[in-house]
C-alpha positions in Angstrom: 2.7 -6.2 -6.4 -1.1 -5.8 -7.0 -1.4 -4.4 -3.6 1.2 -2.0 -4.2 -0.3 -0.9 -7.5 -3.7 -0.3 -5.9 -2.1 1.7 -2.9 0.1 3.7 -5.4 -3.0 5.2 -6.9 -4.3 6.2 -3.5 -1.3 8.1 -2.4 -2.4 11.5 -4.0 -5.7 11.7 -2.5 -6.0 14.7 -0.1 -8.5 13.3 2.3 -8.3 10.5 4.7 -9.3 7.2 3.1 -9.3 3.7 4.3 -9.4 0.9 1.7 -10.2 -2.7 2.6 -9.6 -5.7 0.3 -11.0 -9.1 0.9 -11.6 -12.1 -1.2 -14.9 -13.9 -0.9 -13.5 -17.6 -1.0 -10.1 -19.3 -1.5 -9.8 -21.3 -4.6 -6.5 -23.4 -4.5 -5.2 -24.3 -7.8 -4.8 -28.1 -6.7 -8.4 -28.4 -5.9 -9.8 -26.2 -8.8 -12.9 -25.4 -6.6 -13.8 -23.2 -3.8 -12.5 -24.3 -0.4 -13.1 -23.2 3.2 -9.5 -21.9 3.8 -8.8 -18.5 5.1 -8.9 -15.6 2.6 -6.3 -12.7 2.3 -7.6 -9.4 3.6 -5.7 -5.9 3.5 -6.5 -2.5 5.1 -4.8 0.6 3.9 -4.9 4.0 5.3 -2.5 7.0 6.2 -3.2 6.4 9.9 -2.9 2.7 9.8 0.4 1.0 10.9 2.0 -0.8 8.0 3.3 -4.2 8.2 5.9 -5.9 5.9 3.5 -7.6 3.8 4.0 -6.7 0.0 1.8 -9.3 -1.7 -1.9 -9.9 -1.6 -2.2 -13.8 -1.5 -3.3 -16.4 1.1 0.3 -17.0 2.2 1.6 -13.5 2.6 -1.4 -12.0 4.2 -1.5 -14.8 6.7 1.7 -13.5 8.2 0.4 -9.8 8.3 -0.4 -7.5 11.1 -4.1 -8.7 11.2 -3.2 -12.4 11.7 -6.1 -14.7 11.3 -9.2 -13.2 12.0 -12.8 -14.2 11.7 -15.3 -12.4 9.5 -17.1 -10.4 12.3 -13.7 -9.1 13.5 -12.9 -7.8 10.1 -16.2 -5.6 10.2 -15.3 -4.6 13.8 -11.6 -3.6 13.0 -12.8 -1.4 9.9 -15.4 0.3 12.1 -12.8 1.1 14.7 -10.4 2.6 12.1 -13.3 4.7 10.9 -13.9 5.7 14.6 -17.6 4.4 14.5 -17.1 2.0 17.5 -18.0 2.9 21.1 -14.8 3.1 23.0 -14.7 0.8 26.2 -12.7 1.0 29.2 -10.8 4.0 30.8 
């Protein structure tokens, strides 16, 4: 529900805002140390299509609309949402 709380606070903002959440590393409870596993990411904005994910954790986010992406792809996706990338194709 953390994700819902964060986004609930943003709903009354009048201007277009894009919020991105990303963890810097995974820390499984069993290992009690950092691991190389994928981390959860979430992107929110009024013009962004919403998926069905409600929780911000590794398992839930892995099933979300972003799927499994690499760090450079995350940056490119954000820049595209901000309309800062060059459009290619026709």
